[in-house]
Structures are given as C-alpha cells and as structure tokens.
N, C-alpha and C positions, 0 to 999 in steps of 0.2 A: 694838346687835346683837339686842335683844329684839324690835324692831318691824320684822320682815322678813317678806315674803310669799314668799320663795323656797321652792320645794317644795310650795306650796299650789296644786295643780292643780284647775281647774274642769272637771268631766267632763259637765256638763249645763247647759242654758240657765238652769234654775232656780237653780243654784248661782251662776252668774255674775251673776244679777240680784238677789241677796240684798241686804237693807238694809245689812248689814255683811259684805261679801265677804271681808274679811281676818279670820283667826281671832282675832288679838289684839284687834281691835275688838269682836268678839262677847264674848270673855272679859271685856274691860274694861267693856262695857255691863252685863253680868250682875253684875259686881262692884260697879259703882256703884249699880245698883238694890238689890242686897243690902245695901249700906251704908246707903242712905237708908231702906229698909224695916225693917231689923233693928237696925242699930247706932244710928242717930240717935234713935229713940224711947227707947232705953235711957239714952243719955248726955246728951241735950239737955234743958235746963230748959223749964219751961212758957213762960217769956218768949220763948225762942228759937223754940219751936214756934208759938206763937200770934201773936207780933208780927213775926217775921222770916221763918221758913220757909214758913208758910202763905201770906202775901201774895206772896212770891217765886214760889211755884207758881201762884197765881191770875193774877198779872200775866204770868207766862210763857205761860199759856194764852191770855190776851187778846192778847199780842204775837204768838203763833203765828197767831191769827186775822187780825190786821192784816198780818202778813208774807205770808200766803196772798194777800191782796188786793193789797197794794202791792209786795211783793218778787217774787212769782211771776206775778201777773196784770198788774202795772204800773198799777193803778188807785189813785190817791191818795185817802185818806179821812181826814177829821177828825171822824168821828162814832162812833168806837169806844166811848167811854164811854156814849153814848146807847143803843147796841145792848146794852151790859152792863146798862143800866137796864131795858130791855125784858125781858131774860132774868130779872133779879132779880124784877121785879114780876109777870112772867108765872108763874114758878114759885110765887111767894107766893099768887097768886090761885087757881091750880089746887089747891094744897094746902089753901087756905081753903074753897073752894066745892065741891070734890068729895070726898065722904066716902071715906075709905080710900085716898086717892091715894098710891101709893108715892113716896118721895122721888126715886128715880132716874128714874122716869117723869116726874114734875113737872120735874125738871132737864132732861130731854130735850125736853119740850114747851116749856119756857121758851126753850131754844135754838132750837126750830123757830119759835116766835113771833118771835124776833129775826131768824131767817133770812127770814121773810116780809116783815118790815119792811125788812130790808136789801135785798131784791130790789126793793121798791117805791121806795126811795130810790136804788137803783142804776140805775134806768131812764135817768136823764140820761146815764149813761156810754155809751149807745148813740150819742149825738150829740156829746158834748163829752168832753174829757180834760184832763189836766194841772191847771193852776191853777183852771180853771173848774169841773172836777169836784170839786176840793177845796172850793170855795165851795158847791157843791150839797150835799155831804155835811155841810158846816158848818151848812146850814139844817136838816138832819136832827137835828143835835145840839141846836139850840135848840128845834125843834118838838116833839121827843119829851119833853124835860124840861118844856116848857110844858104839854103834854097831860097828863102825869102829875100836875102840880100843879093844873091847871084842873079836871080831872074826878076828884072825890074817890072815885069807885067803885074806882079802881085801888088806892087805899090803904085800902080798907074804911071809907070816910067819915071818915078821920082828919082832924081840923082842921088839923094841921100837915103832913100828907102823909107822916109818918114811919110806916114799917111795922116790925114786930117779927117776925123770921123764926120759924117754928114749929120745934119740936125735930126734929132729924134722927133718923129711926128706919128701919132697914132690917132686914127679917126678924126683927122683935122686938128687935133690939139698938139701944140708944140711943147715938148719937154725941154725947156731951155733955162730953167731956174734950178738952183740947188734943191729946193723943196720938191719940185716935180720929179727931178731925177732921183731923189732919195725915195720918194713914194713908189716910183716905177721899179727901182732896184729892190726895194723891200718886198713889193708884191711878187716879183719874179722869184726871188730867193725863198720866200715863204712857201710858194706853191711847189717849187722843186725840192725843198727840204721835206715837206710832207710826203711828196711822191717818193723820195729816197727812203723815208722812214717806213712807208708801206712796202716798198720794194724789198728791203732787207728782211721783212717779215714774211715774204711770199715764198713760193717754192723755189724761185730763182735765187733769192737771198740765202735760203737754207742750203742750196747746192753750193753756193759760194763758200759758206762757212764750213761745209763738209770737206770741200777740196782744201780749204785752208788748214783744217785740223789734221787731216790725213788723206791725201789724194788717192792712195791705193785702196783704202777701205771705202772711200766714196765711190770709186769705180766698181768695186765688188757689189755694192748695194744698188747699182743701176744708174748712178749719176755719170754723165758724160763730162770728163774733165775738159775736153776741148771746148765744148759749148760753154761750160761754166767760166773758164778762164777768158775766152774771147768776148763773151757777153760782159764780163766785168770790165775788161779793157774798153769796150764800146761805151758802156754807161758812164764809166769814170771819165773818159775823154770827152764825152758829150757835156758833162757838167763843167769840166775845165774849159771847153770851148765856149760855152755860154758865159762863163765867168770872164774869159778873155774878151769877148765882145762887149760885155758891160764895162770892163776895165777900160776899153778904148772909147766907148760912147758916153758912158755915164760918169766916169771919173776923170780921165786925163784929157780926152778929146783929141790928142795927137800922140801917136805911138810910133815906135820904130822896132824892127826885129831884135836889135840888141837889147831892148828893154825887157825882153822875155828871156833873160839869160839864166845861167845855172844858179846864180844867187837866189833868184825868185823861186826856182824849183826847191832849193833847200829851205827857203823860208816857209813854203807850203808844207814841206815835210815836217819841219819843226812845229808847225801849228797842230798837226794831228798827234805828234808825240806828246806835246805839252797838254793839249786839250783832252786826249784820250783816244787811243787807237780802237777802232770798232765802235764808235759812238757818234751819232749825228749831233747831239748836244755838245760833245767835246770839240767838234769842228768849229762851232761858234765861239766857244770859250777860248780855244787856242788861237783863233784869229784875233779876237779882242785882246788877248794877252800880248801877242806879237806886235800888234799895231800900237797899242796904248802904252806899253812899258817903255819903249824908247822915248816917247813924248814926255812921259812922267819923269824919267831920268834926266832928260834935258832940262826940264823946268826946275827940278829939284836941285841940280848942280848949279844952274845959274843963280838960283835963289841963295844957295849955300855959300858960294864963292863970290857973289855980288859982282859978277863980270870981271873979276881980277885974274881968272885962269886963262891961259892961252887957248885959242880955239882948237888947235891941233891936239893938245893934251886933253881937252874936254871931250872931243869925239872919240879918242882912244879909250878914255875912262868909261864912256858910255858902253863901248863894245865889251870891255873887260867885265863891267858890272852885269851887263846883260847876259853874257855867256856864263858868268859865275852863278847867277840866279837860275838859269836854265839847268845847269848841272846839279845845283843844290836841290831844285824842285824834283828832278828826275830821280835823285837818290831818295828823297823823302817820300815821294808818291809816284812810282814808276807808271802807274795806270792813268795818270793825268788828272786834270781838273774835273773831268766827268766822274771819276771815282769819288772825289771829295763831295761832289753834288749828290751822288748816290748814297754815300755814308750819311750825309746830313738828312736826306729824306728818310732813311731807315731809322735814324735816331728820333726824328719827329713822330714816326708812326708808333714808337714805344714810349715816348716821353709822357708822363714823368716817372714811369716805372723803371727799375734798374735793368740794365742790359749789358 
C-alpha cells in the first residue's frame, strides 16, 4: 500500500520527465543517499570503507561506463580496464608535471584522455560490430598496457612501471583517511551516475538505443550512426578513465600497468551482465555482487571447514562456486539483478491485489 502513485498528478511536461516521477522513488533515493553519506561513515569500520565500499563504488562507475557502450549503444568492448589505465596514468602525469594542478581537474583531464583514446579505438565500430568489434577493442587492451610499460615516461621513468599516486588535496583539505576517501568517491560516483541517468534519457541516449536496436533504421530516420557510436565510446571511456583514476588514488594508492589486465576487463563485463545490461541501477548491483560474493564465499568456507582445508583447494573451490552461481543466475534471470528489482517494484505497486 505504500508504493502507490494514485493521486500523484503530473501538471507539466517537466514533472512527467523527471528521473524519479513517483514520489516514493524520490524519497527513497534521498534516504539511500543520506544513509551512505551520513550513517555509513559513522558505523562502518576502516576495513569496510577501504576494502569493500570504495572498490564497489569505483567498479560501479566503470560498469556504468561499459553499460553506456554495451547496454545502451550495443557496442561490445573488452578494453574497459585499458581505458581505466589511461585515466589513472593521465591523472598521475598531470598532477606530477603541472604545478598546482587541482585533483578534480586532473581527474577530469584523465577521463578526457581516456575518452580520446576510446574514440580512436572506437573507429572500427563504424565498419564492424559484434564479435569482430570485441576483438578490435581487445587489441586496445593489449596495446595500451604495452605502451604504458614500453614508454617509461608515463610512469615517471620508474624501472618497474609502478606509480605511486600523489596525496589527494581539495581546497586545502587532505583526503588521507578511509572516511574522507570514501565520501569523495561516493560524491563523484553519485554525480556521474545521475549525469549518466539523464544522458541516456536525452536525445543522445535515444540515438544510442536506436543504433543498438537497428542501425540501418536509425540512419533512415536521420540519426548519424558515426556520431552515435563514437560519442558512446567517448562517454564510456570517460567514465572508465575517471574510475581508473579513483582506483589509483582513492583505493590502491600504487598501481602498475599490468594491474589493468584482461581479467579486470572481464570482471567489469560480468558486472553488467549480472547486474543488468542497459541499466544504471544494474551497474551498482552487479559491482556489489562481484566484489562481495568472493568475500562471502571465503568467509563461509573457512567457517564451514574450520581451517582444515588446504589453501589451494579453497581458492579453487571459490572459483568453481563463483562461476557456477554466475551461470545459474544467468539461466534463471538473464536480464540481471536490475530486472528482479523492477519486478519487485511492479509487485509492490499492485499489492495486495492479485496480478
């Protein structure tokens, strides 16, 4: 009875086109933001903030970027981790080589560098698609990592290619504690997630979905496939680049090119598959699922076997169970966790009446 829209009349076009047209959704969104901004920093431990919540937020941002490209524009990519590396190394070099460079500006420039690289590697999408496009973006994954290792200038002539992120400082305030880094990451992710939600509802987002559904028909009605595809690559790579910079500065502190390998790209791809392709909410749900499930399995197996199981066998069992659960979930609900969320909301709107 609480989730009803009866009596909520829309008297203007702007009200009808709100991100959250139902009052309960707006109240719920504000309550969730208030909980994560105000309550979580007070009750969460440093381990939860630094090792769980911050990576969930960062991977959610990267998943949003890939979801824009794959879920909304229909362009398959396997180079998300490489674009994250461009953002991380770009922000690092601008902070290093430009005196007085503000962190947020370096973060944005790192994302723009990733956007430029993404457009360059998105050019094959004008002629190929599907599996062949995935192979082209796979080349970007290997080429970018190779370039970052081959040219030591990117890592400030480090012999190992490892970079140590500078201290985060904004308006004279140093973000050097898990709580401050969590709040900074949460604020950036929240702003960019709302921007992405608005963007996919705009003319640009609708052109992406038209090209995704049928590019020939989209071109017939006046949509330019070249602009739609390359803009999707640019926006997607920008989000991945910002996520990569946060990955280096707010999470690890020290990164290397090999850390942004193909496994990380596949992990981000699994996040949008499990969370829901073509869903901003699904990006958050998928990231939380991928990050939290291995931790849960590790704790459960250690509690079940009381430390008597060999370490090698335990890690292999974690991978087997993790993969099996992913396959099972994809069979049961191929549209992801976001679809389960949507079904739950639909049932609440009709409860207690039969449906």
